[in-house]
PyMOL CGO cylinders between C-alpha atoms (Angstrom):
from pymol import cmd
from pymol.cgo import CYLINDER

trace = [
    CYLINDER, 88.36, 14.36, -37.52, 90.34, 12.96, -34.60, 0.3, 1, 1, 1, 1, 1, 1,
    CYLINDER, 90.34, 12.96, -34.60, 87.35, 11.96, -32.49, 0.3, 1, 1, 1, 1, 1, 1,
    CYLINDER, 87.35, 11.96, -32.49, 85.95, 9.86, -35.33, 0.3, 1, 1, 1, 1, 1, 1,
    CYLINDER, 85.95, 9.86, -35.33, 89.33, 8.29, -36.08, 0.3, 1, 1, 1, 1, 1, 1,
    CYLINDER, 89.33, 8.29, -36.08, 89.87, 7.29, -32.44, 0.3, 1, 1, 1, 1, 1, 1,
    CYLINDER, 89.87, 7.29, -32.44, 86.37, 5.84, -32.27, 0.3, 1, 1, 1, 1, 1, 1,
    CYLINDER, 86.37, 5.84, -32.27, 86.86, 3.82, -35.46, 0.3, 1, 1, 1, 1, 1, 1,
    CYLINDER, 86.86, 3.82, -35.46, 90.28, 2.54, -34.39, 0.3, 1, 1, 1, 1, 1, 1,
    CYLINDER, 90.28, 2.54, -34.39, 88.80, 1.36, -31.10, 0.3, 1, 1, 1, 1, 1, 1,
    CYLINDER, 88.80, 1.36, -31.10, 86.10, -0.53, -33.03, 0.3, 1, 1, 1, 1, 1, 1,
    CYLINDER, 86.10, -0.53, -33.03, 88.44, -2.36, -35.41, 0.3, 1, 1, 1, 1, 1, 1,
    CYLINDER, 88.44, -2.36, -35.41, 91.66, -2.81, -33.49, 0.3, 1, 1, 1, 1, 1, 1,
    CYLINDER, 91.66, -2.81, -33.49, 93.03, -5.13, -30.89, 0.3, 1, 1, 1, 1, 1, 1,
    CYLINDER, 93.03, -5.13, -30.89, 95.36, -2.39, -29.70, 0.3, 1, 1, 1, 1, 1, 1,
    CYLINDER, 95.36, -2.39, -29.70, 95.22, 0.45, -27.24, 0.3, 1, 1, 1, 1, 1, 1,
    CYLINDER, 95.22, 0.45, -27.24, 94.03, 3.82, -28.56, 0.3, 1, 1, 1, 1, 1, 1,
    CYLINDER, 94.03, 3.82, -28.56, 94.90, 6.95, -26.61, 0.3, 1, 1, 1, 1, 1, 1,
    CYLINDER, 94.90, 6.95, -26.61, 92.74, 9.79, -27.88, 0.3, 1, 1, 1, 1, 1, 1,
    CYLINDER, 92.74, 9.79, -27.88, 93.50, 13.41, -27.17, 0.3, 1, 1, 1, 1, 1, 1,
    CYLINDER, 93.50, 13.41, -27.17, 91.53, 16.62, -27.47, 0.3, 1, 1, 1, 1, 1, 1,
    CYLINDER, 91.53, 16.62, -27.47, 92.23, 20.31, -27.08, 0.3, 1, 1, 1, 1, 1, 1,
    CYLINDER, 92.23, 20.31, -27.08, 88.84, 22.00, -26.81, 0.3, 1, 1, 1, 1, 1, 1,
    CYLINDER, 88.84, 22.00, -26.81, 86.03, 19.48, -27.24, 0.3, 1, 1, 1, 1, 1, 1,
    CYLINDER, 86.03, 19.48, -27.24, 86.33, 16.65, -24.75, 0.3, 1, 1, 1, 1, 1, 1,
    CYLINDER, 86.33, 16.65, -24.75, 86.07, 13.11, -26.04, 0.3, 1, 1, 1, 1, 1, 1,
    CYLINDER, 86.07, 13.11, -26.04, 85.04, 10.09, -24.03, 0.3, 1, 1, 1, 1, 1, 1,
    CYLINDER, 85.04, 10.09, -24.03, 88.12, 8.42, -22.56, 0.3, 1, 1, 1, 1, 1, 1,
    CYLINDER, 88.12, 8.42, -22.56, 90.37, 11.11, -24.06, 0.3, 1, 1, 1, 1, 1, 1,
    CYLINDER, 90.37, 11.11, -24.06, 93.15, 13.17, -22.56, 0.3, 1, 1, 1, 1, 1, 1,
    CYLINDER, 93.15, 13.17, -22.56, 93.43, 16.93, -22.79, 0.3, 1, 1, 1, 1, 1, 1,
    CYLINDER, 93.43, 16.93, -22.79, 96.46, 17.92, -24.88, 0.3, 1, 1, 1, 1, 1, 1,
    CYLINDER, 96.46, 17.92, -24.88, 97.70, 21.42, -25.59, 0.3, 1, 1, 1, 1, 1, 1,
    CYLINDER, 97.70, 21.42, -25.59, 100.65, 21.11, -27.97, 0.3, 1, 1, 1, 1, 1, 1,
    CYLINDER, 100.65, 21.11, -27.97, 101.58, 24.74, -27.25, 0.3, 1, 1, 1, 1, 1, 1,
    CYLINDER, 101.58, 24.74, -27.25, 102.77, 23.49, -23.85, 0.3, 1, 1, 1, 1, 1, 1,
    CYLINDER, 102.77, 23.49, -23.85, 105.39, 20.85, -22.93, 0.3, 1, 1, 1, 1, 1, 1,
    CYLINDER, 105.39, 20.85, -22.93, 104.28, 17.32, -23.75, 0.3, 1, 1, 1, 1, 1, 1,
    CYLINDER, 104.28, 17.32, -23.75, 102.56, 15.66, -20.76, 0.3, 1, 1, 1, 1, 1, 1,
    CYLINDER, 102.56, 15.66, -20.76, 103.84, 12.46, -19.11, 0.3, 1, 1, 1, 1, 1, 1,
    CYLINDER, 103.84, 12.46, -19.11, 100.86, 10.34, -20.27, 0.3, 1, 1, 1, 1, 1, 1,
    CYLINDER, 100.86, 10.34, -20.27, 101.92, 10.98, -23.85, 0.3, 1, 1, 1, 1, 1, 1,
    CYLINDER, 101.92, 10.98, -23.85, 105.67, 10.68, -23.39, 0.3, 1, 1, 1, 1, 1, 1,
    CYLINDER, 105.67, 10.68, -23.39, 105.29, 7.48, -21.39, 0.3, 1, 1, 1, 1, 1, 1,
    CYLINDER, 105.29, 7.48, -21.39, 103.27, 5.87, -24.19, 0.3, 1, 1, 1, 1, 1, 1,
    CYLINDER, 103.27, 5.87, -24.19, 105.90, 6.43, -26.89, 0.3, 1, 1, 1, 1, 1, 1,
    CYLINDER, 105.90, 6.43, -26.89, 107.98, 3.40, -27.86, 0.3, 1, 1, 1, 1, 1, 1,
    CYLINDER, 107.98, 3.40, -27.86, 108.81, 1.30, -30.93, 0.3, 1, 1, 1, 1, 1, 1,
    CYLINDER, 108.81, 1.30, -30.93, 105.34, -0.31, -30.85, 0.3, 1, 1, 1, 1, 1, 1,
    CYLINDER, 105.34, -0.31, -30.85, 103.51, 3.04, -30.91, 0.3, 1, 1, 1, 1, 1, 1,
    CYLINDER, 103.51, 3.04, -30.91, 102.10, 4.87, -33.90, 0.3, 1, 1, 1, 1, 1, 1,
    CYLINDER, 102.10, 4.87, -33.90, 101.10, 8.50, -33.37, 0.3, 1, 1, 1, 1, 1, 1,
    CYLINDER, 101.10, 8.50, -33.37, 98.59, 10.12, -35.72, 0.3, 1, 1, 1, 1, 1, 1,
    CYLINDER, 98.59, 10.12, -35.72, 99.21, 13.89, -35.64, 0.3, 1, 1, 1, 1, 1, 1,
    CYLINDER, 99.21, 13.89, -35.64, 96.11, 15.83, -36.69, 0.3, 1, 1, 1, 1, 1, 1,
    CYLINDER, 96.11, 15.83, -36.69, 96.50, 18.95, -34.53, 0.3, 1, 1, 1, 1, 1, 1,
    CYLINDER, 96.50, 18.95, -34.53, 96.67, 22.30, -36.28, 0.3, 1, 1, 1, 1, 1, 1,
    CYLINDER, 96.67, 22.30, -36.28, 95.08, 25.66, -36.78, 0.3, 1, 1, 1, 1, 1, 1,
    CYLINDER, 95.08, 25.66, -36.78, 93.78, 24.44, -40.11, 0.3, 1, 1, 1, 1, 1, 1,
    CYLINDER, 93.78, 24.44, -40.11, 91.71, 27.29, -41.48, 0.3, 1, 1, 1, 1, 1, 1,
    CYLINDER, 91.71, 27.29, -41.48, 94.05, 29.26, -43.78, 0.3, 1, 1, 1, 1, 1, 1,
    CYLINDER, 94.05, 29.26, -43.78, 92.42, 32.59, -42.84, 0.3, 1, 1, 1, 1, 1, 1,
    CYLINDER, 92.42, 32.59, -42.84, 92.70, 31.88, -39.10, 0.3, 1, 1, 1, 1, 1, 1,
    CYLINDER, 92.70, 31.88, -39.10, 96.32, 30.74, -39.55, 0.3, 1, 1, 1, 1, 1, 1,
    CYLINDER, 96.32, 30.74, -39.55, 97.17, 34.02, -41.28, 0.3, 1, 1, 1, 1, 1, 1,
    CYLINDER, 97.17, 34.02, -41.28, 95.39, 36.28, -38.80, 0.3, 1, 1, 1, 1, 1, 1,
    CYLINDER, 95.39, 36.28, -38.80, 96.80, 34.46, -35.74, 0.3, 1, 1, 1, 1, 1, 1,
    CYLINDER, 96.80, 34.46, -35.74, 100.46, 34.08, -36.71, 0.3, 1, 1, 1, 1, 1, 1,
    CYLINDER, 100.46, 34.08, -36.71, 101.68, 33.72, -33.12, 0.3, 1, 1, 1, 1, 1, 1,
    CYLINDER, 101.68, 33.72, -33.12, 99.21, 30.93, -32.27, 0.3, 1, 1, 1, 1, 1, 1,
    CYLINDER, 99.21, 30.93, -32.27, 99.75, 29.25, -35.63, 0.3, 1, 1, 1, 1, 1, 1,
    CYLINDER, 99.75, 29.25, -35.63, 103.49, 29.13, -35.12, 0.3, 1, 1, 1, 1, 1, 1,
    CYLINDER, 103.49, 29.13, -35.12, 103.10, 28.01, -31.50, 0.3, 1, 1, 1, 1, 1, 1,
    CYLINDER, 103.10, 28.01, -31.50, 100.83, 25.09, -32.42, 0.3, 1, 1, 1, 1, 1, 1,
    CYLINDER, 100.83, 25.09, -32.42, 101.43, 24.14, -36.05, 0.3, 1, 1, 1, 1, 1, 1,
    CYLINDER, 101.43, 24.14, -36.05, 105.22, 24.51, -36.04, 0.3, 1, 1, 1, 1, 1, 1,
    CYLINDER, 105.22, 24.51, -36.04, 106.66, 24.53, -32.52, 0.3, 1, 1, 1, 1, 1, 1,
    CYLINDER, 106.66, 24.53, -32.52, 104.07, 22.30, -30.83, 0.3, 1, 1, 1, 1, 1, 1,
    CYLINDER, 104.07, 22.30, -30.83, 103.85, 19.68, -33.54, 0.3, 1, 1, 1, 1, 1, 1,
    CYLINDER, 103.85, 19.68, -33.54, 107.64, 19.95, -33.91, 0.3, 1, 1, 1, 1, 1, 1,
    CYLINDER, 107.64, 19.95, -33.91, 108.04, 19.01, -30.22, 0.3, 1, 1, 1, 1, 1, 1,
    CYLINDER, 108.04, 19.01, -30.22, 105.81, 16.01, -30.82, 0.3, 1, 1, 1, 1, 1, 1,
    CYLINDER, 105.81, 16.01, -30.82, 107.86, 14.96, -33.86, 0.3, 1, 1, 1, 1, 1, 1,
    CYLINDER, 107.86, 14.96, -33.86, 111.09, 15.20, -31.84, 0.3, 1, 1, 1, 1, 1, 1,
    CYLINDER, 111.09, 15.20, -31.84, 109.65, 13.14, -28.98, 0.3, 1, 1, 1, 1, 1, 1,
    CYLINDER, 109.65, 13.14, -28.98, 108.32, 10.47, -31.34, 0.3, 1, 1, 1, 1, 1, 1,
    CYLINDER, 108.32, 10.47, -31.34, 111.67, 10.31, -33.11, 0.3, 1, 1, 1, 1, 1, 1,
    CYLINDER, 111.67, 10.31, -33.11, 113.74, 10.11, -29.90, 0.3, 1, 1, 1, 1, 1, 1,
    CYLINDER, 113.74, 10.11, -29.90, 111.62, 7.28, -28.52, 0.3, 1, 1, 1, 1, 1, 1,
    CYLINDER, 111.62, 7.28, -28.52, 111.56, 5.22, -31.73, 0.3, 1, 1, 1, 1, 1, 1,
    CYLINDER, 111.56, 5.22, -31.73, 107.81, 5.45, -32.32, 0.3, 1, 1, 1, 1, 1, 1,
    CYLINDER, 107.81, 5.45, -32.32, 106.16, 5.87, -35.72, 0.3, 1, 1, 1, 1, 1, 1,
    CYLINDER, 106.16, 5.87, -35.72, 104.25, 8.93, -36.91, 0.3, 1, 1, 1, 1, 1, 1,
    CYLINDER, 104.25, 8.93, -36.91, 101.47, 9.58, -39.40, 0.3, 1, 1, 1, 1, 1, 1,
    CYLINDER, 101.47, 9.58, -39.40, 101.39, 13.32, -40.07, 0.3, 1, 1, 1, 1, 1, 1,
    CYLINDER, 101.39, 13.32, -40.07, 98.30, 14.97, -41.48, 0.3, 1, 1, 1, 1, 1, 1,
    CYLINDER, 98.30, 14.97, -41.48, 99.63, 17.57, -43.89, 0.3, 1, 1, 1, 1, 1, 1,
    CYLINDER, 99.63, 17.57, -43.89, 97.78, 19.37, -46.67, 0.3, 1, 1, 1, 1, 1, 1,
    CYLINDER, 97.78, 19.37, -46.67, 97.84, 20.10, -50.38, 0.3, 1, 1, 1, 1, 1, 1,
    CYLINDER, 97.84, 20.10, -50.38, 98.25, 23.68, -49.17, 0.3, 1, 1, 1, 1, 1, 1,
    CYLINDER, 98.25, 23.68, -49.17, 102.01, 22.98, -49.27, 0.3, 1, 1, 1, 1, 1, 1,
    CYLINDER, 102.01, 22.98, -49.27, 101.69, 23.09, -53.09, 0.3, 1, 1, 1, 1, 1, 1,
    CYLINDER, 101.69, 23.09, -53.09, 101.06, 26.17, -55.23, 0.3, 1, 1, 1, 1, 1, 1,
    CYLINDER, 101.06, 26.17, -55.23, 99.05, 24.59, -58.04, 0.3, 1, 1, 1, 1, 1, 1,
    CYLINDER, 99.05, 24.59, -58.04, 101.47, 25.87, -60.68, 0.3, 1, 1, 1, 1, 1, 1,
    CYLINDER, 101.47, 25.87, -60.68, 101.81, 22.52, -62.44, 0.3, 1, 1, 1, 1, 1, 1,
    CYLINDER, 101.81, 22.52, -62.44, 99.18, 20.38, -64.12, 0.3, 1, 1, 1, 1, 1, 1,
    CYLINDER, 99.18, 20.38, -64.12, 100.02, 17.39, -61.95, 0.3, 1, 1, 1, 1, 1, 1,
    CYLINDER, 100.02, 17.39, -61.95, 99.70, 17.84, -58.19, 0.3, 1, 1, 1, 1, 1, 1,
    CYLINDER, 99.70, 17.84, -58.19, 101.07, 14.62, -56.77, 0.3, 1, 1, 1, 1, 1, 1,
    CYLINDER, 101.07, 14.62, -56.77, 103.68, 13.38, -54.31, 0.3, 1, 1, 1, 1, 1, 1,
    CYLINDER, 103.68, 13.38, -54.31, 106.49, 14.50, -56.63, 0.3, 1, 1, 1, 1, 1, 1,
    CYLINDER, 106.49, 14.50, -56.63, 105.23, 18.09, -57.06, 0.3, 1, 1, 1, 1, 1, 1,
    CYLINDER, 105.23, 18.09, -57.06, 107.67, 20.62, -55.64, 0.3, 1, 1, 1, 1, 1, 1,
    CYLINDER, 107.67, 20.62, -55.64, 106.27, 22.22, -52.45, 0.3, 1, 1, 1, 1, 1, 1,
    CYLINDER, 106.27, 22.22, -52.45, 105.76, 25.97, -52.58, 0.3, 1, 1, 1, 1, 1, 1,
    CYLINDER, 105.76, 25.97, -52.58, 103.09, 27.04, -50.08, 0.3, 1, 1, 1, 1, 1, 1,
    CYLINDER, 103.09, 27.04, -50.08, 101.14, 30.20, -50.84, 0.3, 1, 1, 1, 1, 1, 1,
    CYLINDER, 101.14, 30.20, -50.84, 99.81, 30.77, -47.33, 0.3, 1, 1, 1, 1, 1, 1,
    CYLINDER, 99.81, 30.77, -47.33, 100.78, 30.56, -43.66, 0.3, 1, 1, 1, 1, 1, 1,
    CYLINDER, 100.78, 30.56, -43.66, 98.92, 27.31, -43.09, 0.3, 1, 1, 1, 1, 1, 1,
    CYLINDER, 98.92, 27.31, -43.09, 100.71, 25.60, -45.98, 0.3, 1, 1, 1, 1, 1, 1,
    CYLINDER, 100.71, 25.60, -45.98, 104.08, 26.96, -44.81, 0.3, 1, 1, 1, 1, 1, 1,
    CYLINDER, 104.08, 26.96, -44.81, 103.49, 25.55, -41.31, 0.3, 1, 1, 1, 1, 1, 1,
    CYLINDER, 103.49, 25.55, -41.31, 102.63, 22.12, -42.71, 0.3, 1, 1, 1, 1, 1, 1,
    CYLINDER, 102.63, 22.12, -42.71, 105.71, 22.15, -44.96, 0.3, 1, 1, 1, 1, 1, 1,
    CYLINDER, 105.71, 22.15, -44.96, 107.94, 23.06, -42.00, 0.3, 1, 1, 1, 1, 1, 1,
    CYLINDER, 107.94, 23.06, -42.00, 106.80, 19.89, -40.21, 0.3, 1, 1, 1, 1, 1, 1,
    CYLINDER, 106.80, 19.89, -40.21, 107.14, 17.76, -43.35, 0.3, 1, 1, 1, 1, 1, 1,
    CYLINDER, 107.14, 17.76, -43.35, 110.76, 18.87, -43.61, 0.3, 1, 1, 1, 1, 1, 1,
    CYLINDER, 110.76, 18.87, -43.61, 111.39, 18.30, -39.90, 0.3, 1, 1, 1, 1, 1, 1,
    CYLINDER, 111.39, 18.30, -39.90, 110.03, 14.77, -40.24, 0.3, 1, 1, 1, 1, 1, 1,
    CYLINDER, 110.03, 14.77, -40.24, 112.31, 14.08, -43.19, 0.3, 1, 1, 1, 1, 1, 1,
    CYLINDER, 112.31, 14.08, -43.19, 115.32, 15.47, -41.29, 0.3, 1, 1, 1, 1, 1, 1,
    CYLINDER, 115.32, 15.47, -41.29, 114.72, 13.73, -37.96, 0.3, 1, 1, 1, 1, 1, 1,
    CYLINDER, 114.72, 13.73, -37.96, 113.08, 10.44, -38.76, 0.3, 1, 1, 1, 1, 1, 1,
    CYLINDER, 113.08, 10.44, -38.76, 114.15, 7.42, -40.76, 0.3, 1, 1, 1, 1, 1, 1,
    CYLINDER, 114.15, 7.42, -40.76, 112.19, 6.71, -43.93, 0.3, 1, 1, 1, 1, 1, 1,
    CYLINDER, 112.19, 6.71, -43.93, 109.65, 4.03, -43.09, 0.3, 1, 1, 1, 1, 1, 1,
    CYLINDER, 109.65, 4.03, -43.09, 109.02, 5.31, -39.57, 0.3, 1, 1, 1, 1, 1, 1,
    CYLINDER, 109.02, 5.31, -39.57, 106.76, 8.13, -40.71, 0.3, 1, 1, 1, 1, 1, 1,
    CYLINDER, 106.76, 8.13, -40.71, 104.08, 8.88, -43.29, 0.3, 1, 1, 1, 1, 1, 1,
    CYLINDER, 104.08, 8.88, -43.29, 102.99, 12.25, -44.59, 0.3, 1, 1, 1, 1, 1, 1,
    CYLINDER, 102.99, 12.25, -44.59, 99.36, 12.33, -45.72, 0.3, 1, 1, 1, 1, 1, 1,
    CYLINDER, 99.36, 12.33, -45.72, 98.46, 15.42, -47.74, 0.3, 1, 1, 1, 1, 1, 1,
    CYLINDER, 98.46, 15.42, -47.74, 94.71, 15.81, -47.69, 0.3, 1, 1, 1, 1, 1, 1,
    CYLINDER, 94.71, 15.81, -47.69, 92.87, 18.23, -49.98, 0.3, 1, 1, 1, 1, 1, 1,
    CYLINDER, 92.87, 18.23, -49.98, 90.26, 19.21, -47.40, 0.3, 1, 1, 1, 1, 1, 1,
    CYLINDER, 90.26, 19.21, -47.40, 89.20, 18.70, -43.80, 0.3, 1, 1, 1, 1, 1, 1,
    CYLINDER, 89.20, 18.70, -43.80, 87.36, 15.39, -43.78, 0.3, 1, 1, 1, 1, 1, 1,
    CYLINDER, 87.36, 15.39, -43.78, 84.56, 14.70, -41.32, 0.3, 1, 1, 1, 1, 1, 1,
    CYLINDER, 84.56, 14.70, -41.32, 82.17, 11.79, -41.14, 0.3, 1, 1, 1, 1, 1, 1,
    CYLINDER, 82.17, 11.79, -41.14, 78.99, 13.91, -40.94, 0.3, 1, 1, 1, 1, 1, 1,
    CYLINDER, 78.99, 13.91, -40.94, 79.70, 15.58, -44.32, 0.3, 1, 1, 1, 1, 1, 1,
    CYLINDER, 79.70, 15.58, -44.32, 78.18, 18.85, -43.07, 0.3, 1, 1, 1, 1, 1, 1,
    CYLINDER, 78.18, 18.85, -43.07, 81.41, 20.04, -41.50, 0.3, 1, 1, 1, 1, 1, 1,
    CYLINDER, 81.41, 20.04, -41.50, 83.67, 21.93, -43.93, 0.3, 1, 1, 1, 1, 1, 1,
    CYLINDER, 83.67, 21.93, -43.93, 82.07, 20.32, -47.00, 0.3, 1, 1, 1, 1, 1, 1,
    CYLINDER, 82.07, 20.32, -47.00, 83.99, 21.49, -50.07, 0.3, 1, 1, 1, 1, 1, 1,
    CYLINDER, 83.99, 21.49, -50.07, 80.98, 21.34, -52.40, 0.3, 1, 1, 1, 1, 1, 1,
    CYLINDER, 80.98, 21.34, -52.40, 78.61, 23.08, -49.98, 0.3, 1, 1, 1, 1, 1, 1,
    CYLINDER, 78.61, 23.08, -49.98, 81.15, 25.80, -49.17, 0.3, 1, 1, 1, 1, 1, 1,
    CYLINDER, 81.15, 25.80, -49.17, 81.89, 26.46, -52.85, 0.3, 1, 1, 1, 1, 1, 1,
    CYLINDER, 81.89, 26.46, -52.85, 78.18, 26.65, -53.70, 0.3, 1, 1, 1, 1, 1, 1,
    CYLINDER, 78.18, 26.65, -53.70, 77.41, 29.00, -50.79, 0.3, 1, 1, 1, 1, 1, 1,
    CYLINDER, 77.41, 29.00, -50.79, 80.31, 31.27, -51.75, 0.3, 1, 1, 1, 1, 1, 1,
    CYLINDER, 80.31, 31.27, -51.75, 79.11, 31.47, -55.36, 0.3, 1, 1, 1, 1, 1, 1,
    CYLINDER, 79.11, 31.47, -55.36, 75.63, 32.54, -54.19, 0.3, 1, 1, 1, 1, 1, 1,
    CYLINDER, 75.63, 32.54, -54.19, 76.89, 35.40, -51.99, 0.3, 1, 1, 1, 1, 1, 1,
    CYLINDER, 76.89, 35.40, -51.99, 76.21, 38.91, -53.24, 0.3, 1, 1, 1, 1, 1, 1,
    CYLINDER, 76.21, 38.91, -53.24, 78.99, 41.43, -53.59, 0.3, 1, 1, 1, 1, 1, 1,
    CYLINDER, 78.99, 41.43, -53.59, 81.00, 40.46, -56.63, 0.3, 1, 1, 1, 1, 1, 1,
    CYLINDER, 81.00, 40.46, -56.63, 83.33, 37.63, -57.42, 0.3, 1, 1, 1, 1, 1, 1,
    CYLINDER, 83.33, 37.63, -57.42, 83.99, 35.06, -54.75, 0.3, 1, 1, 1, 1, 1, 1,
    CYLINDER, 83.99, 35.06, -54.75, 86.61, 32.41, -54.50, 0.3, 1, 1, 1, 1, 1, 1,
    CYLINDER, 86.61, 32.41, -54.50, 84.81, 29.10, -54.69, 0.3, 1, 1, 1, 1, 1, 1,
]
cmd.load_cgo(trace, "trace")
């Protein structure tokens, strides 16, 4: 969760943290809509001493599929604009991707597994992974594939809780 990450980085670092938000304001943060051109406050902060952590996305696979236009505008075009700006200005980037870029067809799901997304969300994340690899020099970016949305309060998008609640629902088989 970006708010928690920004807060933690401010606690431990002796560096400037510029937090952004789209919908839910954060203290000291800047509004950022990646579906629009990048604002001056962001562009002006990008240089060789800057590391950008890109967490923005329509992350729910169902929402990504039902809102294809918004998903493409944010997850692919918007984040792609950010990647290009970071690359042009020599900054570094940590990109939050997802195991959704993999199809689960092999026993080992690791960094060497061949990407083959099975849904819109995974395809949008893979598009940015490839753009990073094409535009940026190895060592100036990291791709972090997380298996689930992680939040410090453990009640938000908890994998175990969601699976258990889905199994208890009436109406036949449910995907846990």
